[in-house]
C-alpha positions as CSV (number, residue, x, y, z in Angstrom):
1,M,5.4,-18.8,-5.3
2,R,5.4,-20.2,-1.7
3,V,4.6,-17.5,0.9
4,A,4.3,-17.6,4.6
5,I,2.8,-15.0,6.8
6,W,3.7,-14.6,10.5
7,G,0.7,-12.9,12.3
8,A,-3.0,-13.4,11.5
9,G,-4.2,-10.0,12.6
10,A,-6.0,-7.5,10.3
11,V,-3.0,-6.8,8.1
12,G,-1.8,-10.5,8.0
13,L,-5.3,-11.7,7.0
14,G,-5.6,-8.9,4.5
15,L,-2.3,-9.7,2.7
16,A,-3.1,-13.5,3.0
17,S,-6.3,-12.9,1.1
18,A,-4.4,-11.5,-1.8
19,L,-1.6,-14.1,-1.8
20,A,-3.5,-17.4,-1.4
21,R,-3.6,-19.5,-4.5
22,P,-5.4,-22.8,-5.2
23,K,-2.3,-24.5,-6.6
24,N,0.0,-23.4,-3.7
25,K,-1.0,-23.4,-0.1
26,L,-0.2,-20.2,1.8
27,Q,1.4,-20.8,5.2
28,L,0.0,-18.9,8.2
29,L,1.9,-18.9,11.4
30,V,-0.9,-18.6,14.1
31,R,-0.4,-18.8,17.9
32,N,-4.0,-18.5,19.0
33,D,-5.5,-22.0,19.1
34,R,-9.1,-20.7,18.7
35,L,-8.2,-18.6,15.6
36,A,-6.3,-21.5,14.1
37,I,-9.3,-23.7,14.4
38,T,-11.5,-21.0,12.8
39,L,-9.1,-20.5,9.9
40,R,-8.9,-24.3,9.3
41,E,-12.6,-24.5,9.2
42,K,-13.7,-21.3,7.5
43,G,-10.7,-19.9,5.6
44,I,-10.5,-16.1,5.2
45,R,-13.1,-13.6,4.2
46,R,-12.1,-10.2,2.9
47,T,-14.7,-7.4,2.2
48,G,-14.7,-3.6,1.7
49,L,-12.6,-1.8,-0.9
50,F,-11.5,-3.9,-3.9
51,G,-14.4,-6.3,-3.5
52,E,-15.1,-9.5,-1.6
53,I,-12.8,-12.5,-1.6
54,Q,-13.3,-15.8,0.1
55,V,-10.2,-17.9,0.6
56,P,-11.2,-21.6,1.2
57,A,-9.7,-23.3,4.2
58,E,-8.0,-25.9,2.0
59,E,-5.8,-23.2,0.5
60,L,-4.3,-22.4,3.8
61,E,-1.6,-24.3,5.8
62,I,-1.8,-23.3,9.5
63,L,1.4,-23.6,11.5
64,S,1.7,-23.1,15.3
65,R,5.6,-23.1,15.5
66,V,8.1,-21.2,13.3
67,E,10.2,-24.4,13.0
68,G,7.4,-25.8,10.8
69,L,8.6,-23.5,8.0
70,L,11.7,-25.7,7.6
71,D,9.6,-28.6,6.2
72,Q,8.8,-26.6,3.0
73,P,10.7,-23.3,3.2
74,P,8.8,-20.4,1.7
75,E,10.3,-18.0,-0.8
76,W,9.0,-15.1,1.3
77,L,8.2,-14.8,5.0
78,L,6.0,-11.8,5.7
79,V,6.1,-10.5,9.3
80,C,2.7,-8.9,9.9
81,T,2.7,-8.6,13.7
82,K,2.6,-5.4,15.7
83,A,6.0,-3.6,15.8
84,F,6.6,-4.2,19.5
85,A,6.6,-7.9,18.9
86,A,9.7,-7.8,16.6
87,P,12.3,-8.6,19.4
88,E,10.3,-11.7,20.5
89,L,9.9,-12.9,16.9
90,A,13.6,-12.4,16.3
91,K,14.4,-14.5,19.3
92,E,12.3,-17.4,18.0
93,L,13.6,-17.0,14.4
94,R,17.3,-16.9,15.3
95,P,17.8,-20.6,15.9
96,I,16.6,-21.6,12.4
97,A,17.7,-18.5,10.6
98,K,20.9,-20.1,9.1
99,D,18.8,-22.8,7.4
100,L,15.8,-20.8,6.5
101,A,17.6,-17.8,5.1
102,R,19.1,-20.0,2.3
103,T,15.8,-20.0,0.6
104,T,13.6,-17.4,2.3
105,R,13.5,-13.6,2.1
106,L,12.1,-11.8,5.1
107,L,9.7,-8.9,4.5
108,L,8.7,-6.7,7.5
109,C,5.2,-5.4,7.1
110,Q,5.0,-3.4,10.3
111,N,4.4,0.2,11.3
112,G,7.2,2.4,12.5
113,W,10.9,2.9,12.1
114,G,13.7,0.5,13.2
115,N,11.9,-2.9,13.2
116,E,14.8,-4.4,11.2
117,V,17.2,-3.9,14.1
118,A,15.9,-7.0,15.9
119,F,16.8,-9.2,12.9
120,Q,20.0,-7.6,11.5
121,D,22.6,-9.4,13.5
122,F,21.5,-12.9,12.3
123,W,19.5,-12.4,9.1
124,P,21.4,-11.5,5.9
125,Q,20.8,-7.8,4.9
126,A,20.6,-9.0,1.2
127,R,17.5,-11.0,2.2
128,L,15.8,-8.5,4.5
129,F,13.2,-6.2,3.1
130,H,10.4,-3.8,4.2
131,A,6.8,-3.1,3.2
132,R,4.9,0.2,3.6
133,V,1.2,-0.7,4.0
134,I,-1.0,2.4,4.1
135,T,-4.2,0.5,3.6
136,G,-6.8,0.4,6.4
137,F,-7.6,-3.1,7.4
138,H,-10.3,-3.6,10.1
139,R,-10.9,-7.0,11.8
140,R,-14.6,-7.7,11.7
141,A,-14.5,-11.3,13.0
142,E,-11.8,-13.8,13.7
143,N,-11.4,-14.7,10.0
144,H,-13.0,-11.6,8.4
145,V,-11.1,-8.5,7.5
146,E,-12.6,-5.4,5.9
147,I,-10.6,-2.9,3.8
148,T,-11.9,0.4,5.0
149,A,-9.3,2.8,3.5
150,H,-6.6,2.9,0.9
151,A,-4.3,5.9,0.6
152,A,-1.6,4.5,-1.7
153,S,-0.2,1.3,-3.1
154,I,1.6,-1.1,-0.9
155,A,5.4,-0.3,-1.4
156,L,8.1,-3.0,-1.2
157,G,11.8,-2.2,-1.0
158,S,15.2,-2.6,0.7
159,L,16.9,-0.2,3.2
160,F,20.2,-1.8,2.2
161,G,20.4,-1.1,-1.6
162,E,19.1,-4.4,-2.8
163,P,17.6,-4.2,-6.4
164,E,13.9,-3.8,-6.7
165,A,13.7,-6.7,-9.2
166,Q,13.8,-9.2,-6.3
167,L,10.5,-7.8,-5.1
168,A,8.7,-7.5,-8.4
169,P,7.2,-11.1,-8.4
170,L,5.8,-10.6,-5.0
171,A,4.4,-7.2,-5.9
172,D,2.7,-8.7,-8.9
173,Q,1.1,-11.5,-6.8
174,L,-0.3,-9.0,-4.4
175,S,-1.6,-6.8,-7.2
176,V,-3.3,-9.8,-8.9
177,G,-4.9,-10.6,-5.6
178,G,-6.5,-7.2,-5.4
179,L,-4.1,-5.1,-3.4
180,P,-2.3,-2.6,-5.6
181,T,1.5,-3.0,-4.9
182,E,4.7,-1.5,-6.3
183,T,8.4,-1.6,-5.6
184,T,10.6,1.3,-4.6
185,G,14.3,2.2,-4.6
186,D,13.8,4.7,-1.8
187,M,12.5,2.6,1.1
188,R,13.8,5.0,3.7
189,G,11.9,7.9,2.2
190,V,8.8,5.8,1.8
191,L,8.9,4.6,5.5
192,W,9.4,8.1,6.8
193,A,6.5,9.4,4.7
194,K,4.3,6.9,6.4
195,M,5.8,7.9,9.8
196,L,4.7,11.4,9.1
197,Y,1.2,10.2,8.3
198,N,1.0,7.8,11.3
199,C,2.6,10.1,13.9
200,A,0.3,13.0,12.9
201,L,-2.9,11.0,13.0
202,N,-2.7,7.9,15.1
203,P,-1.9,9.1,18.7
204,L,-4.1,12.2,18.3
205,G,-7.0,10.1,17.0
206,A,-6.5,7.5,19.7
207,L,-6.6,10.1,22.5
208,A,-9.5,12.1,21.0
209,G,-11.4,9.0,19.9
210,R,-11.8,10.5,16.4
211,R,-11.5,9.4,12.8
212,Y,-8.8,10.9,10.5
213,G,-11.3,13.2,8.7
214,E,-12.6,14.5,12.0
215,L,-9.1,15.4,13.1
216,T,-8.3,17.4,10.0
217,A,-11.7,19.1,10.0
218,D,-11.4,20.5,13.6
219,P,-9.0,23.5,13.7
220,R,-7.8,22.5,17.2
221,T,-6.6,19.0,16.3
222,R,-5.6,20.2,12.8
223,A,-3.1,22.6,14.4
224,L,-1.6,19.9,16.6
225,L,-1.1,17.4,13.8
226,E,0.5,20.1,11.6
227,E,3.0,20.8,14.4
228,V,3.8,17.1,14.6
229,V,4.7,17.2,10.9
230,H,6.8,20.3,11.3
231,E,8.7,18.8,14.3
232,I,9.4,15.6,12.3
233,F,10.7,17.6,9.3
234,R,13.1,19.4,11.6
235,V,14.4,16.1,13.0
236,L,14.8,14.6,9.5
237,A,16.7,17.7,8.4
238,A,19.1,17.3,11.3
239,A,19.6,13.6,10.5
240,E,20.1,14.5,6.8
241,F,17.2,12.3,5.7
242,R,15.7,13.5,2.4
243,L,12.1,13.0,1.5
244,S,10.1,13.7,-1.7
245,W,8.9,17.0,-0.2
246,P,11.3,19.9,0.4
247,N,9.5,21.0,3.6
248,A,6.6,20.4,5.9
249,E,4.3,22.8,4.0
250,A,4.8,20.8,0.7
251,Y,4.0,17.6,2.5
252,L,0.9,19.0,4.1
253,E,-0.5,20.0,0.7
254,V,-0.3,16.4,-0.4
255,F,-1.5,15.2,3.0
256,Y,-4.8,17.2,2.8
257,A,-5.3,16.9,-0.9
258,E,-4.4,13.2,-1.6
259,L,-4.0,11.2,1.6
260,I,-6.8,12.3,3.9
261,P,-9.8,12.2,1.4
262,P,-9.6,8.4,0.8
263,T,-9.0,7.7,4.5
264,A,-11.2,10.2,6.2
265,A,-13.5,7.7,7.7
266,H,-10.8,5.4,9.0
267,E,-10.0,4.9,12.7
268,S,-6.4,4.2,13.5
269,S,-5.2,0.9,14.8
270,M,-3.9,2.7,17.8
271,L,-7.4,3.8,18.7
272,Q,-8.6,0.2,18.2
273,D,-5.8,-1.1,20.4
274,L,-6.6,1.3,23.3
275,R,-10.3,0.4,23.1
276,A,-9.4,-3.3,23.3
277,G,-7.0,-2.8,26.1
278,N,-4.0,-3.8,24.0
279,P,-0.5,-2.3,23.8
280,T,0.0,0.2,21.0
281,E,2.9,0.8,18.6
282,I,3.7,4.2,20.0
283,E,7.4,3.4,20.6
284,A,7.9,2.4,16.9
285,L,6.2,5.7,15.9
286,C,6.5,8.8,18.1
287,G,9.1,6.9,20.2
288,A,11.3,6.5,17.2
289,V,11.0,10.2,16.4
290,E,12.0,11.0,20.0
291,R,15.1,8.8,19.8
292,L,16.3,10.3,16.5
293,A,15.5,13.8,17.8
294,E,17.5,13.2,21.0
295,K,20.5,11.9,18.9
296,H,20.5,15.2,17.0
297,H,19.5,17.5,19.8
298,I,16.2,18.6,18.4
299,D,13.1,19.4,20.6
300,T,9.8,17.7,19.8
301,P,7.4,19.0,22.4
302,V,4.1,18.0,20.7
303,V,5.4,14.6,19.5
304,S,6.7,13.9,23.0
305,A,3.5,15.1,24.7
306,L,1.3,12.8,22.5
307,A,3.7,9.9,23.1
308,T,3.5,10.5,26.9
309,L,-0.3,10.6,26.9
310,I,-0.5,7.3,24.9
311,R,1.9,5.7,27.3
312,V,-0.2,6.8,30.3
313,A,-3.3,5.6,28.5
314,E,-1.7,2.2,28.0
315,M,-1.2,1.9,31.8
316,R,-4.9,1.8,32.2
317,R,-5.1,-1.6,30.5
318,P,-6.8,-4.2,32.6
């Protein structure tokens, strides 16, 4: 199976470490020249949960331009950049989409809701898929990623009713490479389940500088994150989006019993971004909730307050 990954951040390197195979070079689209040199010289190192893996440099093909994918088109192109990069990536992909989409399926491995919008008008829906990644990847060095948390299997699916069977071979490859992965026929529900998790934890953790377990242990932050969950459930009810849980209370039972324990020591990528002076994915998370809430005339005071504070914090970037 030929696979290409666009984005060599923590998630991109983590998925690459599971998909690289000696007999079939994995393509990595990398824009940073220094990172490209490091990967060509040292390959990829993955540590943490699920053990240590070293991907030799010779198993990687490093590309600097998306047009390079046309030389040997992959079966799958995984987009592993930050959500806010989707419009720029779509602009670059558009000129070659007609040729590339004949052989390549696009898999969006990004946080948030609505990332497919940037690609929908030129990429066939039948070849456009999503991944829900709720594994914590932490970049320790340019070519070294550590898995620090794992709340659930990676989930692959379509928002447009495409059969899960198309995704099964890729799910198998990821699982064999050490990252448990499954397919789903309810990608919308799966993505909104992650939205609940991320919107409740990420902005609050970023603003307070605290890990997930610390947020849930403190009654003050616990009350705030629970209100975020209740607000999102009210928005989803108005939009007639159905999840696996009938209400916020049912979700919170699973949240505290199953999702927080394995991720309690994890720091959100939003906290890491603010520390590094990088833009965050707040618009794809709380911003997406705000837009859906406005459409259905639902108030989201806590979600909006957290989003506003993150936006202000981003303005302090150097």
